[in-house]
N, C-alpha and C positions, 0 to 999 in steps of 0.2 A: 486373802492375798491373791489367790488364784482368780477370783472374780475381778479384782482390781486390775490385774494384768490383762485379763480378757477384755475388759471394758476399755483400757488404754489402747490395746492393739486395735480394737474395733474403731475407736475414735480416730486413730491415726489413719487407718485405711479409708475412712469415710470423708476425709477432708482434702483429698487430691484426686485428680483425674486418673482413671485407670487406663494408662497408655498401653497400646500394643506396639511392638517394634517391627512388625512385618506387614506391609501393605496388603499383599495377597491374602494372608490369613485374616486380616482385619476385614477385608472386603467379603470374604467367605462368611465370616461371622455376621457381618451386617446383613448379608442376603438372608441367612438363616433366621435371624432375629427381626427382619423387616425394619431395620433402623438405618438412618443416614450415617455417613462418616464425618468425622471431624479430623482433618489431616493437618498436622503441624510440621512444616518443613524447616529444619534447622541446619546449621553448618557447624562442623567440628570446630572446637576451640573458639566458639562465639560466646563471649561472656554475656552479651546482651540477650542472647537466646536463653541462657540459663536464668537470667533475671526475669524474663517474661514468664517462663514456666513457674518460677516461685511466686511472682507477684500476681499473676492472673489465673493460674490453675491449681493453686493450693489455698485452702482455708477460705474460700469464697462461697457465698450462699448458693450460687448457681452450679457448683461442682456436682452436687447430688443430681440435679436435673441433667447435666451433661452425661453423667454415668448411666442414668436410666434411659435417656432418649437417643444417645449416640454411641457408636463404636469409635473410639478415639485411637488414632495411630500417629506416632511420631517417627518421622523418617529424616535421615541425614542426606544432605545434598550430595555428599561424596559417595554415599551408598546407592548410586543410581539404579543398580539392579534390583533394589527392593521396592521401587515404586515407578509408575509410568511418568518419566520426566517430561515427556511431551505434553502431558496434561497439567502437571504441577510444577511448571518451570517458573523460576523466579531468580532475580539477581539481588533481591533484598531479603535479609534474614533477620528474624524468622518470618515465615509467611504462614497464615492460617486460612484453610479452605474448609467450607461446609459443603458436602457433596452428597448427592443422591446415590445410594448404593445400587439402585436398579439401573439408572441411566448414566451414572458417573458424570452428571452435569452439576454445575455450581448451583447451590440453593441460595447463596448470598454472595455479594461481592467479596473477594478475598481481602484479608487484612494483611498489611505489610509493615514490618518493623515497628516503628513507634505507634502505629495505629492499633496495635494489639494491646488494648487496655480493658480494664474491667467494664467501663461504660459501653465500649463498642461491642463487647461480647454480650452484655446484657441487652443491648438494642437488637442485636441479631436474634437472640433467643426469643425476644418478644415477637419478632416477625415470623419466625419459623414455627 
């Protein structure tokens, strides 16, 4: 029984992106681990944002790769003090950025709203 519970917990944790909620802490971690950032900008009470998280960042084959190769951070547009809005500004939600932690420059063209799909993320991961 204990083994089954452990395995179930492990499998649940393995099939979703491990998001951080604070940009500065995520940036520090990315510097320390020499990894790029994946930044997802969402807006409060945005049901489409929630759908994107469920459809593209849970239960996908590339999630393990994302967790190993990137430090992922999710920030809310309304929480402007938690991320550099001048760099990650958008009027479309959600918006996904792949960013160098060293230079804070974009590694790929940002994905906006409907363009955040499984295939587009897979394509970016092939390029990076």
